Backbone as numpy.savetxt, mean C-alpha at the origin, in Angstrom:
# Nx Ny Nz CAx CAy CAz Cx Cy Cz
-0.51 -1.29 -1.87 0.42 -1.97 -0.98 0.83 -0.86 0.37
1.41 -1.71 1.37 1.81 -1.01 2.83 2.85 0.08 2.44
2.74 1.07 3.63 3.57 2.29 3.06 5.13 2.03 3.52
5.37 1.05 4.42 7.01 0.59 4.43 7.30 -0.47 3.31
8.13 0.08 2.44 8.27 -0.87 1.28 9.34 -2.09 1.26
9.87 -1.85 2.58 11.06 -2.96 2.33 10.37 -4.14 3.15
9.43 -4.13 4.02 8.91 -5.11 4.82 8.16 -6.24 3.93
7.33 -5.63 2.78 6.98 -6.48 1.74 8.19 -7.26 0.95
8.78 -6.48 0.35 10.44 -7.13 -0.16 11.19 -8.30 0.82
11.19 -7.76 1.99 11.76 -8.82 2.79 10.83 -10.06 3.06
9.48 -9.94 3.24 8.68 -11.27 3.08 8.78 -11.86 1.96
8.83 -11.22 0.65 8.92 -11.84 -0.64 10.36 -12.61 -0.66
11.44 -11.82 -0.32 12.46 -12.72 -0.19 12.70 -13.80 0.58
11.70 -14.20 1.85 12.03 -15.27 2.57 11.11 -16.32 1.84
9.86 -15.94 1.10 9.08 -16.66 0.61 9.79 -17.53 -0.66
10.64 -16.76 -1.31 11.46 -17.20 -2.52 12.56 -18.20 -2.00
13.20 -17.81 -0.80 14.21 -18.30 -0.28 13.64 -19.63 0.35
12.56 -19.85 0.95 12.06 -21.01 1.66 11.88 -21.94 0.54
11.22 -21.52 -0.39 10.58 -22.24 -1.65 11.94 -22.82 -2.45
12.91 -21.97 -2.71 14.11 -22.55 -3.45 14.75 -23.66 -2.33
14.85 -23.65 -0.96 15.37 -24.39 -0.24 14.31 -25.62 -0.18
13.34 -25.57 -0.23 12.41 -26.81 -0.31 12.78 -27.60 -1.88
12.84 -26.69 -2.63 13.01 -27.37 -3.80 14.69 -28.44 -3.92
15.57 -27.33 -3.40 16.72 -28.04 -3.22 16.76 -29.49 -2.36
15.96 -29.21 -1.21 15.73 -30.57 -0.62 15.22 -31.65 -1.51
14.09 -31.47 -2.27 13.58 -32.44 -3.26 14.67 -32.71 -4.33
15.68 -32.03 -4.58 16.51 -32.58 -5.48 17.54 -33.62 -4.88
18.06 -33.01 -3.72 18.89 -33.71 -2.94 18.29 -35.28 -2.51
17.07 -35.37 -2.15 16.19 -36.58 -1.47 15.30 -36.38 -2.20
15.19 -37.05 -3.57 13.65 -37.09 -4.45 12.82 -38.18 -3.70
11.48 -37.86 -3.84 10.36 -38.62 -3.29 9.97 -39.71 -3.98
10.23 -39.71 -5.39 9.95 -40.56 -6.30 11.05 -40.74 -7.10
11.05 -41.82 -8.03 12.37 -42.01 -8.85 11.98 -41.40 -10.07
10.74 -40.85 -10.33 10.34 -39.94 -11.30 10.21 -38.69 -11.22
10.90 -37.97 -9.86 10.51 -36.69 -9.78 11.33 -35.78 -10.79
10.85 -34.87 -11.09 11.72 -33.72 -12.17 12.61 -33.40 -11.78
13.97 -33.71 -11.60 15.04 -33.47 -10.89 15.55 -32.11 -11.52
15.66 -32.08 -13.06 15.99 -31.05 -13.57 15.49 -29.78 -13.62
14.14 -30.03 -13.48 13.09 -28.81 -13.32 13.24 -28.19 -11.90
13.23 -29.06 -10.81 13.37 -28.62 -9.51 14.70 -27.94 -9.02
15.76 -28.50 -9.94 17.01 -27.76 -9.55 16.84 -26.46 -10.33
16.51 -26.15 -11.44 16.24 -24.84 -11.82 15.61 -24.19 -11.06
14.26 -24.52 -10.47 13.55 -23.79 -9.42 14.17 -23.44 -8.03
14.75 -24.55 -7.54 15.47 -24.17 -6.61 16.74 -22.90 -6.76
17.22 -22.90 -7.88 18.33 -21.78 -8.13 17.55 -20.37 -8.28
16.43 -20.40 -8.90 15.47 -19.20 -9.00 14.95 -18.86 -7.46
14.58 -19.82 -6.88 14.13 -19.05 -5.48 15.25 -18.88 -4.76
16.22 -19.49 -4.46 17.52 -19.06 -3.86 18.26 -17.96 -4.08
18.28 -17.80 -5.60 18.79 -16.78 -6.13 18.11 -15.49 -5.99
16.67 -15.79 -6.47 15.69 -14.57 -6.34 15.62 -13.86 -4.83
15.49 -14.83 -3.98 15.45 -14.26 -2.64 16.82 -13.53 -2.28
17.94 -13.83 -2.53 19.07 -13.24 -2.22 18.84 -11.84 -2.88
18.58 -11.82 -4.43 18.41 -10.39 -4.88 17.49 -9.62 -4.41
16.26 -10.08 -4.02 15.02 -9.02 -3.65 15.75 -8.69 -1.93
16.34 -9.66 -1.42 16.98 -9.17 -0.06 17.69 -7.73 -0.52
18.67 -8.11 -1.32 19.74 -7.16 -1.37 19.23 -5.55 -2.03
18.15 -5.95 -3.00 17.55 -4.77 -3.54 16.27 -4.31 -2.70
16.14 -4.53 -1.59 14.80 -4.39 -0.77 14.27 -2.87 -0.83
15.57 -1.95 -0.63 15.25 -0.58 -0.33 14.76 -0.10 -1.63
14.90 -0.74 -2.69 14.79 0.12 -4.13 13.44 -0.78 -4.96
12.96 -1.85 -4.30 11.89 -2.56 -4.81 10.78 -1.89 -4.92
10.12 -1.65 -6.05 8.75 -0.98 -6.33 7.87 -1.94 -6.47
6.64 -1.36 -6.18 5.52 -2.40 -6.12 5.10 -3.29 -7.56
5.40 -2.55 -8.53 5.52 -3.20 -9.74 6.24 -4.62 -9.89
7.42 -4.62 -9.37 8.38 -5.56 -9.18 7.70 -6.74 -8.27
7.15 -6.39 -7.29 6.59 -7.37 -6.31 5.38 -7.90 -7.09
4.69 -7.30 -7.64 3.60 -7.67 -8.70 4.18 -8.97 -9.43
4.89 -8.55 -10.07 5.97 -9.57 -11.31 6.47 -10.80 -10.50
6.97 -10.65 -9.31 7.62 -11.52 -8.90 6.63 -12.60 -8.29
5.64 -12.19 -7.79 4.29 -12.95 -7.19 3.86 -13.66 -8.26
3.77 -12.83 -9.58 3.26 -13.86 -10.64 3.90 -14.69 -11.19
5.44 -14.64 -11.21 6.28 -15.41 -11.42 6.36 -16.79 -10.53
6.13 -16.67 -9.51 5.94 -17.45 -8.50 4.80 -18.31 -8.93
3.59 -17.91 -9.36 2.26 -18.86 -9.66 2.86 -19.60 -10.78
3.73 -18.91 -11.78 3.71 -19.83 -13.04 4.68 -20.84 -12.70
5.64 -20.59 -11.79 6.59 -21.95 -11.43 5.97 -22.79 -10.56
5.34 -22.61 -9.39 4.24 -23.30 -9.03 3.51 -24.50 -10.13
3.11 -23.78 -11.16 2.14 -24.40 -12.06 2.88 -25.29 -13.00
4.21 -24.82 -13.47 5.06 -25.80 -14.03 5.45 -27.11 -13.15
5.77 -26.76 -11.91 5.92 -27.90 -10.83 4.67 -28.66 -10.76
3.76 -28.16 -10.87 2.54 -29.29 -10.55 2.25 -29.94 -12.20
2.36 -29.50 -13.10 2.53 -30.02 -14.48 3.68 -31.06 -14.53
4.61 -31.09 -13.87 5.64 -32.30 -13.89 5.46 -33.08 -12.83
4.53 -33.08 -11.83 4.46 -33.70 -10.83 4.01 -35.17 -11.32
4.61 -36.24 -10.83 4.17 -37.85 -11.27 3.00 -38.61 -10.39
2.55 -37.73 -9.20 1.71 -38.55 -8.19 1.00 -37.50 -7.92
-0.18 -37.98 -7.24 -1.41 -37.08 -6.68 -0.83 -36.33 -5.53
-0.11 -36.98 -4.54 0.79 -36.77 -3.17 1.65 -35.59 -3.77
2.23 -35.58 -4.92 3.35 -34.42 -5.24 2.32 -33.10 -5.74
1.27 -33.28 -6.33 0.60 -32.27 -6.73 -0.04 -31.36 -5.40
-0.67 -32.36 -4.58 -1.17 -31.85 -3.26 -0.10 -31.15 -2.37
1.18 -31.68 -2.47 2.07 -31.28 -1.45 2.36 -29.67 -2.05
2.09 -29.56 -3.15 2.27 -27.92 -3.37 1.39 -27.08 -2.29
0.45 -27.59 -2.01 -0.57 -26.67 -0.98 0.00 -25.27 -0.38
0.90 -25.94 0.61 1.68 -24.89 1.28 2.13 -23.91 0.57
2.66 -23.86 -0.47 3.16 -22.85 -1.46 2.27 -22.09 -1.98
1.18 -22.71 -2.49 -0.06 -22.23 -2.94 -0.66 -21.21 -1.91
-0.85 -21.72 -0.80 -1.37 -20.76 0.18 -0.50 -19.82 0.61
0.72 -19.98 0.73 1.70 -18.70 1.13 1.59 -17.74 0.07
1.58 -17.92 -1.15 1.39 -17.06 -2.36 0.16 -16.15 -2.14
-0.76 -16.85 -1.80 -2.06 -16.24 -1.72 -2.13 -15.37 -0.53
-1.78 -15.92 0.58 -1.54 -14.81 1.83 -0.95 -13.79 2.03
0.40 -13.98 1.11 1.23 -12.99 0.99 0.66 -11.91 0.26
0.00 -12.26 -1.29 -0.76 -11.08 -1.86 -1.76 -10.50 -1.06
-2.57 -11.12 -0.11 -3.57 -10.46 0.35 -2.93 -9.56 1.59
-1.88 -9.89 2.05 -1.29 -9.01 3.23 -0.56 -7.73 2.48
-0.05 -7.83 1.32 1.07 -6.83 1.06 0.13 -6.10 0.07
-0.99 -6.53 -0.95 -1.36 -5.83 -1.74 -2.61 -5.32 -1.49
-3.43 -4.47 -2.14 -4.54 -4.11 -2.08 -5.83 -5.25 -2.25
-7.01 -4.90 -1.76 -8.14 -6.25 -1.87 -8.21 -6.55 -3.56
-8.43 -5.75 -4.26 -8.43 -6.16 -5.68 -7.44 -6.69 -6.37
-6.32 -6.32 -5.95 -5.18 -6.82 -6.45 -4.87 -8.29 -5.85
-5.06 -8.59 -4.77 -4.85 -9.88 -4.08 -5.82 -10.83 -4.75
-7.02 -10.38 -5.06 -8.05 -11.27 -5.70 -7.57 -11.41 -6.85
-7.11 -10.78 -7.87 -6.38 -10.84 -9.13 -5.01 -12.07 -8.99
-4.35 -11.72 -8.11 -3.33 -12.93 -7.87 -3.82 -14.11 -7.56
-4.97 -14.30 -6.65 -5.50 -15.40 -6.23 -6.12 -16.40 -7.35
-6.74 -15.57 -8.24 -7.68 -16.16 -9.30 -6.38 -16.41 -10.31
-5.15 -15.86 -10.76 -4.37 -16.36 -11.48 -3.55 -17.45 -11.17
-3.44 -17.48 -9.78 -2.76 -18.54 -9.12 -3.50 -19.80 -9.22
-4.80 -19.57 -8.97 -5.68 -20.99 -8.96 -5.92 -21.42 -10.25
-6.05 -20.60 -11.33 -6.05 -21.02 -12.77 -4.82 -21.83 -13.35
-3.95 -20.91 -13.10 -2.43 -21.55 -13.38 -2.07 -22.89 -12.64
-1.93 -22.94 -11.55 -1.85 -24.33 -10.74 -2.97 -25.35 -11.07
-4.05 -25.17 -11.19 -4.99 -26.15 -11.70 -4.82 -26.72 -13.30
-4.25 -25.86 -13.99 -4.05 -26.27 -15.29 -2.93 -27.21 -15.16
-1.91 -26.60 -14.38 -0.84 -27.56 -14.36 -0.93 -28.92 -13.99
-1.95 -28.92 -12.91 -2.14 -30.20 -11.90 -3.08 -31.11 -13.12
-3.94 -30.68 -14.04 -4.71 -31.37 -14.66 -3.79 -31.92 -16.07
-2.99 -30.86 -16.44 -2.12 -31.52 -17.57 -1.16 -32.69 -16.90
-0.93 -32.86 -15.73 -0.21 -33.87 -15.22 -0.98 -35.15 -15.29
-2.13 -35.07 -15.08 -3.09 -36.33 -15.03 -2.77 -37.53 -14.13
-2.47 -37.18 -13.15 -2.42 -38.34 -11.77 -3.68 -38.47 -11.75
-3.97 -39.82 -10.81 -5.09 -40.09 -10.34 -5.44 -39.91 -9.10
-6.56 -39.42 -8.71 -6.95 -39.08 -7.28 -6.81 -37.90 -6.62
-6.56 -36.89 -7.60 -5.93 -35.40 -6.92 -6.96 -34.60 -6.62
-8.34 -34.59 -7.59 -9.37 -33.88 -7.88 -9.98 -33.21 -6.83
-10.22 -34.09 -5.79 -11.16 -33.75 -4.73 -10.10 -32.90 -3.59
-9.04 -33.41 -3.35 -8.11 -32.61 -2.38 -7.63 -31.59 -2.97
-7.52 -31.42 -4.26 -6.93 -30.26 -4.93 -8.09 -29.25 -5.10
-9.38 -29.63 -5.23 -10.45 -28.80 -5.32 -10.42 -28.14 -3.84
-10.38 -28.95 -2.82 -10.48 -28.26 -1.45 -9.47 -27.40 -1.18
-8.27 -27.65 -1.52 -7.03 -26.75 -1.56 -7.24 -25.25 -2.36
-7.81 -25.47 -3.49 -7.94 -24.23 -4.10 -9.31 -23.54 -3.61
-10.16 -24.10 -2.87 -11.10 -23.37 -2.25 -10.60 -22.67 -0.96
-9.95 -23.24 -0.56 -9.38 -22.97 0.91 -8.29 -21.72 0.64
-7.68 -21.52 -0.56 -6.80 -20.56 -0.82 -7.62 -19.24 -1.05
-8.55 -19.66 -2.23 -9.44 -18.13 -2.16 -10.09 -17.73 -1.18
-10.80 -18.62 -0.27 -11.09 -17.97 0.99 -10.38 -17.38 1.92
-9.28 -18.09 1.97 -8.04 -17.50 3.00 -7.60 -16.05 2.52
-7.30 -15.96 0.94 -6.72 -14.86 0.43 -7.79 -13.65 0.87
-9.10 -13.86 0.52 -10.20 -13.04 0.79 -10.32 -12.46 2.28
-10.24 -13.26 3.11 -10.35 -13.14 4.66 -9.10 -12.09 4.94
-7.74 -12.85 4.68 -6.78 -12.04 4.83 -6.56 -10.72 4.25
-7.15 -10.63 3.04 -7.23 -9.14 2.35 -8.06 -8.40 3.10
-9.25 -8.69 3.57 -10.09 -7.96 4.36 -9.61 -7.47 5.43
-8.87 -8.23 6.38 -8.27 -7.88 7.51 -7.51 -7.01 7.26
-6.30 -7.15 6.34 -5.11 -6.33 6.10 -5.74 -4.93 5.72
-6.65 -4.85 4.78 -7.34 -3.64 4.69 -7.87 -2.87 5.55
-8.46 -3.45 6.36 -9.15 -3.06 7.83 -8.00 -2.45 8.54
-7.12 -3.33 8.68 -5.77 -2.60 9.60 -5.19 -1.53 9.09
-4.89 -1.76 7.56 -4.36 -0.56 6.85 -5.03 0.99 6.95
-6.43 0.79 6.94 -7.08 1.66 6.80 -7.32 2.38 8.39
-7.28 1.53 9.65 -7.11 1.88 10.91 -5.75 2.70 10.90
-4.61 2.50 10.51 -3.49 2.49 10.82 -3.21 4.00 9.81
-3.95 4.39 9.05 -3.64 5.45 8.01 -4.56 6.62 8.22
-5.89 6.46 8.57 -6.85 7.13 8.47 -7.40 7.76 10.02
-7.48 9.13 9.85 -8.28 9.58 11.01 -9.56 9.21 11.25
-9.92 8.38 12.34 -11.09 8.08 12.45 -12.41 8.65 12.32
-12.34 10.07 12.83 -13.34 11.11 13.04 -13.59 11.62 11.43
-12.71 12.10 10.56 -12.95 13.01 9.36 -12.62 12.07 8.18
-12.03 10.85 8.22 -11.84 10.21 7.13 -10.60 10.31 6.43
-9.76 11.65 6.70 -8.73 11.86 5.73 -7.38 11.11 6.51
-6.27 11.24 5.95 -5.05 10.81 6.39 -4.89 11.28 7.89
-4.22 10.15 8.77 -3.77 10.66 9.77 -2.40 11.59 9.70
-1.74 11.80 10.60 -0.58 12.86 10.74 0.70 11.64 10.37
0.77 10.40 10.78 1.97 9.79 10.38 1.73 9.16 8.63
0.46 8.96 8.46 0.18 8.45 7.04 0.90 9.60 6.16
-0.07 10.70 6.51 0.24 12.08 5.60 1.82 12.43 5.39
2.67 12.32 6.65 3.75 12.50 6.56 4.66 11.82 5.76
4.32 10.56 5.92 4.92 9.47 4.83 4.86 9.55 3.29
3.54 10.09 2.88 3.38 10.19 1.78 3.70 11.68 1.22
3.67 12.63 1.92 4.31 13.66 1.74 5.63 13.55 1.25
6.29 13.00 2.33 7.81 13.10 1.98 7.92 12.12 0.88
7.20 11.35 0.20 7.40 10.77 -1.01 7.33 11.59 -2.04
6.23 12.64 -2.18 6.29 13.53 -3.00 7.09 14.35 -2.86
7.55 14.84 -1.96 8.93 15.85 -1.65 10.20 15.43 -2.55
10.53 13.77 -2.19 11.56 13.13 -2.89 11.43 13.26 -4.10
10.14 13.01 -4.83 9.68 12.96 -6.35 10.03 14.33 -6.40
9.32 15.28 -6.02 9.81 16.76 -6.90 11.27 17.06 -6.69
11.94 16.75 -5.64 13.40 16.84 -5.80 13.93 16.51 -6.98
13.54 15.28 -7.27 14.08 14.20 -8.40 13.74 14.97 -9.84
12.41 15.27 -10.11 12.03 15.99 -11.43 11.91 17.20 -11.54
12.00 17.78 -10.50 12.09 19.48 -10.54 10.52 20.02 -10.72
9.60 19.22 -10.46 8.34 19.70 -10.33 7.92 20.56 -9.32
6.96 21.52 -9.32 6.49 22.34 -8.25 5.67 21.35 -7.19
5.86 21.84 -6.10 5.10 21.04 -5.00 4.96 22.27 -3.75
3.66 22.05 -3.59 3.14 23.07 -2.60 2.66 22.58 -1.31
3.06 23.29 0.04 2.24 22.50 1.11 1.51 23.60 1.91
0.47 23.13 2.57 -0.63 24.30 3.16 -0.82 23.67 4.65
-0.79 24.50 5.82 -1.29 24.28 7.04 -2.71 25.18 7.07
-3.84 24.28 7.72 -5.19 24.96 7.72 -5.39 24.82 9.15
-5.47 26.04 9.62 -5.88 26.26 11.11 -7.36 26.62 11.37
-8.30 26.06 11.91 -9.62 26.43 12.13 -9.78 27.77 13.15
-10.35 29.25 12.84 -10.53 29.95 13.94 -11.34 29.66 14.76
-11.25 30.01 16.14 -12.28 29.95 17.18 -13.19 28.79 17.13
-12.39 27.32 17.01 -12.94 26.24 16.90 -13.29 26.23 18.33
-12.31 26.44 19.38 -12.62 26.26 20.72 -14.00 26.66 21.14
-14.46 27.71 20.65 -15.63 28.27 20.99 -17.09 27.25 20.73
-16.71 26.73 19.52 -17.89 25.92 18.89 -17.94 24.69 20.09
-16.68 24.29 20.65 -17.02 23.18 21.46 -17.55 23.36 22.68
-17.12 24.66 23.15 -17.26 25.41 24.50 -19.04 25.91 24.35
-19.38 26.19 23.18 -20.90 26.98 23.05 -21.77 25.56 22.70
-21.31 24.89 21.80 -22.49 23.93 21.48 -21.94 22.65 21.83
-21.05 22.27 22.24 -20.58 20.68 22.66 -19.43 20.25 21.61
-18.83 18.94 22.10 -17.98 18.55 21.04 -18.64 17.56 20.05
-19.82 17.33 20.11 -20.35 16.70 19.13 -20.78 17.71 17.93
-21.04 18.91 18.17 -20.91 20.07 17.11 -19.52 20.22 16.69
-18.84 19.97 17.52 -17.24 20.41 16.84 -16.82 19.25 15.91
-17.15 18.06 16.26 -16.87 16.87 15.33 -17.87 16.98 14.11
-19.14 17.33 14.31 -19.86 17.32 13.05 -19.35 18.56 11.97
-18.81 19.57 12.75 -18.05 20.92 11.86 -16.70 20.11 11.12
-15.84 19.31 11.92 -14.79 18.71 11.28 -15.20 18.06 10.14
-16.23 17.05 10.29 -16.40 16.21 9.10 -16.92 17.06 7.91
-17.91 17.92 8.14 -18.37 19.09 7.27 -17.40 19.56 6.58
-16.30 20.09 7.20 -15.34 20.65 6.50 -14.49 20.00 5.67
-14.06 18.76 6.20 -13.09 17.68 5.47 -13.80 17.38 4.23
-15.15 17.00 4.36 -16.12 16.57 3.45 -16.10 17.20 2.04
-16.06 18.74 2.46 -16.21 19.51 1.44 -15.11 19.85 0.73
-13.76 19.99 1.53 -12.51 20.31 0.96 -12.11 19.02 -0.02
-12.42 17.75 0.46 -12.20 16.61 -0.17 -12.53 16.46 -1.58
-14.00 16.99 -1.47 -14.86 16.93 -3.02 -14.35 17.97 -3.96
-13.50 19.04 -3.47 -12.64 19.95 -4.09 -11.62 19.70 -4.50
-10.93 18.96 -4.03 -9.59 18.71 -4.24 -9.17 17.68 -5.47
-8.05 17.64 -5.86 -7.56 16.63 -7.11 -7.43 15.43 -6.53
-7.59 14.48 -7.21 -6.83 13.03 -6.66 -5.83 13.17 -6.22
-4.84 13.48 -6.97 -3.26 13.56 -6.27 -3.14 14.23 -5.17
-3.87 15.33 -4.79 -3.92 16.30 -3.57 -3.93 15.33 -2.50
-3.18 15.60 -1.14 -3.25 14.80 -0.22 -4.01 15.56 1.16
-4.91 15.39 1.97 -5.49 16.09 2.92 -5.30 15.30 4.21
-4.59 16.02 5.13 -4.29 15.10 6.43 -4.79 15.92 7.77
-5.19 15.01 8.61 -5.53 16.03 9.96 -4.11 16.09 10.90
-3.79 17.13 11.20 -2.55 17.24 11.89 -2.23 17.56 13.46
-3.39 17.96 13.66 -4.06 17.97 15.38 -5.31 17.96 15.25
-5.80 18.77 16.67 -7.25 18.76 16.88 -8.05 19.67 15.82
-7.49 20.66 15.44 -8.22 21.62 14.46 -7.20 22.16 13.72
-5.99 21.50 13.16 -5.16 21.63 12.32 -5.03 20.72 11.20
-5.27 21.04 9.98 -5.02 20.22 8.81 -3.79 20.79 7.82
-3.36 19.57 7.10 -2.34 19.81 6.24 -2.66 19.48 4.90
-2.01 19.98 3.89 -2.56 19.57 2.71 -1.22 19.67 1.66
-1.17 18.68 0.81 0.04 18.21 -0.12 -0.50 18.59 -1.41
0.16 19.46 -2.32 -0.31 19.88 -3.55 0.62 19.59 -4.38
0.63 18.35 -5.00 1.89 17.72 -6.29 1.52 18.64 -7.55
2.72 18.91 -8.21 2.57 19.67 -9.48 1.88 21.32 -9.18
2.20 21.88 -7.97 1.26 23.10 -7.92 2.52 24.02 -7.48
2.47 25.21 -7.85 3.36 26.36 -7.40 2.43 27.15 -6.41
2.95 28.33 -6.00 2.30 28.86 -4.87 1.14 29.79 -5.34
1.12 30.37 -6.73 -0.11 30.57 -7.10 -1.04 30.00 -7.32
-0.72 28.59 -7.58 -1.76 27.42 -8.11 -2.10 26.92 -6.61
-1.64 26.97 -5.39 -1.87 26.71 -4.23 -3.20 27.60 -3.85
-2.72 28.89 -3.81 -3.71 29.67 -3.17 -5.07 29.91 -4.02
-5.06 29.35 -5.59 -6.05 29.25 -6.11 -7.01 27.87 -5.70
-6.24 26.83 -5.52 -7.12 25.57 -4.75 -7.76 26.09 -3.48
-6.75 26.74 -2.59 -7.37 27.30 -1.27 -8.59 28.24 -1.39
-8.43 28.83 -2.33 -9.85 29.82 -2.48 -10.95 28.98 -2.91
-10.82 27.84 -3.51 -12.07 26.89 -3.91 -12.31 26.38 -2.49
-11.45 25.95 -1.65 -11.84 25.09 -0.44 -12.33 26.12 0.42
-12.14 27.32 0.46 -12.57 28.27 1.25 -14.26 28.61 1.04
-14.57 28.37 -0.42 -15.95 28.39 -0.70 -16.87 27.32 -0.23
-16.35 26.37 0.17 -17.20 25.13 0.54 -17.91 25.18 1.85
-17.40 26.02 2.79 -17.92 26.46 3.88 -18.20 27.86 4.51
-18.88 28.00 5.31 -18.87 29.70 5.81 -17.67 29.73 6.97
-17.39 28.47 7.59 -16.65 28.47 8.84 -15.41 29.08 8.41
-14.51 30.14 9.37 -13.42 30.78 8.99 -12.36 29.97 9.08
-11.21 29.99 8.61 -9.76 29.38 8.94 -8.66 30.13 8.15
-7.74 29.93 8.81 -6.47 30.66 8.29 -5.49 29.56 7.91
-4.72 29.86 6.75 -4.01 29.16 6.17 -2.64 29.55 5.97
-1.34 28.83 5.78 -0.13 29.17 5.74 0.20 28.08 4.51
1.00 29.07 3.66 1.26 27.99 2.36 2.86 28.41 2.17
3.56 27.17 1.78 4.99 27.12 1.40 5.31 26.07 0.26
6.20 26.74 -0.85 6.35 25.78 -1.82 7.89 25.20 -1.29
7.97 23.94 -2.00 9.22 23.30 -1.75 10.55 23.89 -2.60
11.67 24.08 -1.87 12.73 24.57 -2.64 13.73 23.46 -2.66
15.03 23.65 -3.57 16.00 22.52 -3.35 16.73 22.20 -2.22
16.75 20.76 -1.82 17.29 20.67 -0.45 16.53 20.75 0.83
15.14 21.09 0.40 14.16 21.00 1.57 14.05 19.68 2.29
13.68 19.96 3.35 13.17 18.55 4.14 11.83 18.89 4.37
10.90 17.58 4.64 9.66 17.99 4.89 9.38 18.85 5.91
10.17 18.64 7.25 10.07 19.57 8.36 10.54 21.02 7.93
11.16 21.36 7.19 11.64 22.73 6.88 10.66 23.56 5.73
10.04 22.50 5.06 8.83 23.39 4.17 7.73 23.45 5.14
7.47 22.60 5.87 6.32 22.92 6.93 6.49 24.02 7.89
7.95 24.16 8.37 8.02 25.20 9.09 7.85 26.55 8.46
8.22 26.75 7.12 7.75 27.60 6.55 6.20 28.29 6.49
5.75 27.07 6.12 4.12 27.30 6.17 3.50 27.51 7.18
4.06 27.02 8.28 3.41 27.27 9.86 3.62 29.01 10.03
5.10 29.36 9.61 5.41 30.78 10.01 4.53 31.63 8.85
4.27 31.32 7.82 3.14 31.88 7.05 1.71 31.87 7.83
1.23 30.68 8.27 0.09 30.72 8.86 0.07 31.73 10.21
1.05 31.76 11.07 0.84 32.59 12.32 1.12 34.05 11.70
1.97 34.51 10.63 1.85 35.85 10.03 0.40 36.09 9.74
-0.01 35.32 8.87 -1.70 35.69 8.71 -2.44 35.89 9.75
-2.31 34.63 11.19 -3.09 35.16 11.94 -2.99 36.35 12.75
-1.91 36.77 12.91 -1.38 38.14 13.57 -1.82 39.31 12.68
-2.12 39.10 11.43 -2.60 40.26 10.58 -4.28 40.38 10.47
-4.59 38.97 10.78 -5.87 38.91 10.69 -6.54 38.43 9.56
-5.62 37.97 8.50 -5.79 37.54 7.10 -6.22 36.00 7.37
-7.50 35.37 6.82 -7.94 34.14 6.84 -7.39 33.39 5.63
-8.58 32.48 5.29 -8.01 31.60 4.01 -7.85 32.34 2.47
-7.01 31.74 2.04 -6.50 32.08 0.80 -5.30 33.17 1.16
């Protein structure tokens, strides 16, 4: 999911509200005498009420809630397709089906978006087939194929944009903004749970000399080698980011100061190039800036005393 959790919630609130509004319009001005007014009225209430609720709770909505809300929309569209009395009514659900697929592709990871598109296609197709109107098969098949293709294309595009926005292009680790966003979430979680959390700032020693002596290509290769070795030794929950040209930051969840130094000793063994590290553990009431300032102070103390990694 995207780093900003409010935007996906706001988009979903709009999707619910617009769908509810369209259902309400269908209730007030039915297109056919056999239009399922009762069901459409319920769907209008769910859409408008759900949209308001999601908007009000947008700051607290979690990813699991978004998945459940999107799955519910798929079920409701399938119910509406099942109760449709004409082929036009079924195919008219196409914009809603497309909107759900595109939303999933934009907000969720590509595998999750594919799963939502598959569930959406299966449920709505079952509903359309159960309705048994004449002449809907060909346009419906074209619609479902279009939804699957659009979801895949949008999902790949969104994945590429998220990767470009959050990843350092040279080393492949998190860039500064993405690292700070995720580290702040770890810090908030540690404050709630009381679990230890440590941060480290890693500064390469004499990196400028590599660039001056061997060229920037050699410097780039060194950065890639170092981060690749570090990443291979880090745990899945650990977060490595590039903070500046030759400065990196590390967030170590569920790790106290002694544990952090043990991990850093393992990282030091991955490459012969020297680097200096400053470490700080989170304390009650800490902001990210405060704990990083302590790590930075520890880094410069070690620089002045001539101590390097560990």
